[in-house]
C-alpha positions in Angstrom: 25.7 4.9 -61.7 23.3 2.7 -60.0 22.1 3.5 -56.3 23.8 0.9 -53.8 22.7 -0.2 -50.5 25.0 -2.1 -48.3 23.9 -3.8 -45.0 26.7 -5.2 -42.7 25.9 -7.3 -39.4 27.5 -8.8 -36.4 28.3 -12.5 -36.4 25.2 -13.1 -34.0 22.9 -11.7 -36.5 21.3 -14.7 -38.5 19.0 -12.9 -40.6 18.6 -10.1 -43.1 17.8 -6.3 -42.8 14.9 -5.3 -45.0 14.6 -1.8 -46.0 10.8 -1.0 -46.3 11.0 2.6 -47.3 13.7 4.9 -48.4 13.0 8.7 -49.0 15.6 11.2 -50.0 14.8 14.9 -50.6 17.3 17.6 -51.7 15.5 20.7 -52.5 18.9 22.4 -53.3 19.6 20.1 -56.1 16.6 21.2 -58.0 16.7 24.9 -57.0 20.1 26.3 -56.0 18.3 29.2 -54.4 16.6 26.9 -51.9 17.4 27.1 -48.2 15.5 23.9 -47.2 17.7 21.1 -45.6 18.2 17.8 -47.4 16.6 14.8 -45.6 17.2 11.0 -46.0 14.9 8.7 -44.2 14.8 4.8 -44.2 12.6 2.2 -42.4 14.4 -0.8 -41.6 13.1 -4.4 -40.4 15.1 -6.9 -38.6 13.8 -10.2 -40.3 15.1 -12.3 -37.4 12.4 -10.3 -35.2 9.5 -9.4 -37.5 7.5 -9.0 -34.1 9.5 -5.8 -33.4 8.5 -2.3 -34.6 10.3 -1.3 -37.6 12.9 1.3 -36.9 13.2 4.6 -38.7 16.6 6.2 -39.4 17.0 9.8 -40.7 19.9 11.8 -42.0 19.6 15.7 -42.4 22.3 18.1 -43.7 22.2 21.8 -44.6 21.1 23.1 -48.0 23.9 23.8 -50.5 26.4 21.3 -48.9 27.2 18.7 -51.8 28.0 15.8 -49.4 26.4 14.9 -46.3 29.8 13.4 -44.9 29.4 14.9 -41.6 25.5 14.9 -41.7 23.6 14.6 -38.5 21.9 10.9 -38.5 19.8 9.4 -36.1 17.8 6.3 -35.6 15.0 5.3 -33.3 17.4 3.1 -31.3 21.1 2.5 -31.0 21.3 -0.7 -32.7 21.0 1.0 -36.1 23.4 3.3 -37.9 22.8 4.9 -41.4 25.4 6.9 -43.2 26.5 8.0 -46.7 30.1 6.8 -47.0 32.5 9.7 -47.7 32.1 11.3 -51.2 29.5 8.7 -52.2 26.5 11.1 -52.3 26.3 12.8 -55.7 22.4 13.5 -55.8 19.3 11.9 -55.2 19.9 9.6 -58.2 23.5 8.7 -57.5 24.6 7.8 -54.1 25.6 4.9 -51.7 24.0 4.4 -48.3 25.3 2.2 -45.7 23.4 0.6 -43.0 25.1 -1.1 -39.8 23.1 -3.2 -37.4 24.6 -4.3 -33.9 22.9 -6.9 -31.8 23.7 -8.6 -28.4 23.8 -12.3 -28.5 22.1 -13.4 -25.3 22.0 -17.0 -26.2 23.7 -19.1 -23.4 26.3 -21.3 -24.7 27.8 -24.5 -22.8 31.6 -24.2 -22.3 33.6 -26.9 -24.3 34.2 -30.2 -22.1 38.0 -30.4 -21.5 
């Protein structure tokens, strides 16, 4: 099964999210005696705001846990969220990763004339 990356966005977001770098490490998959945590990191660029610094998100879960459904995730700001949908992580070569981006539309719009 191929790897799938899904991006969702709010109506105010007019561009695309660009995934610059994706890294997944799951030592337990290669060595069942490993006690090292599994880690996923991704760098995301908002193509509407190329002048902004790319944001890094990371997901980490304990060794031996087959699916990171309740994995701890954190991003460098609160507008991004990255996670593995339930039961979609089957190893470093077979997973689905979802990415959500929230923006606040500060554009002022004139009310319609009545």
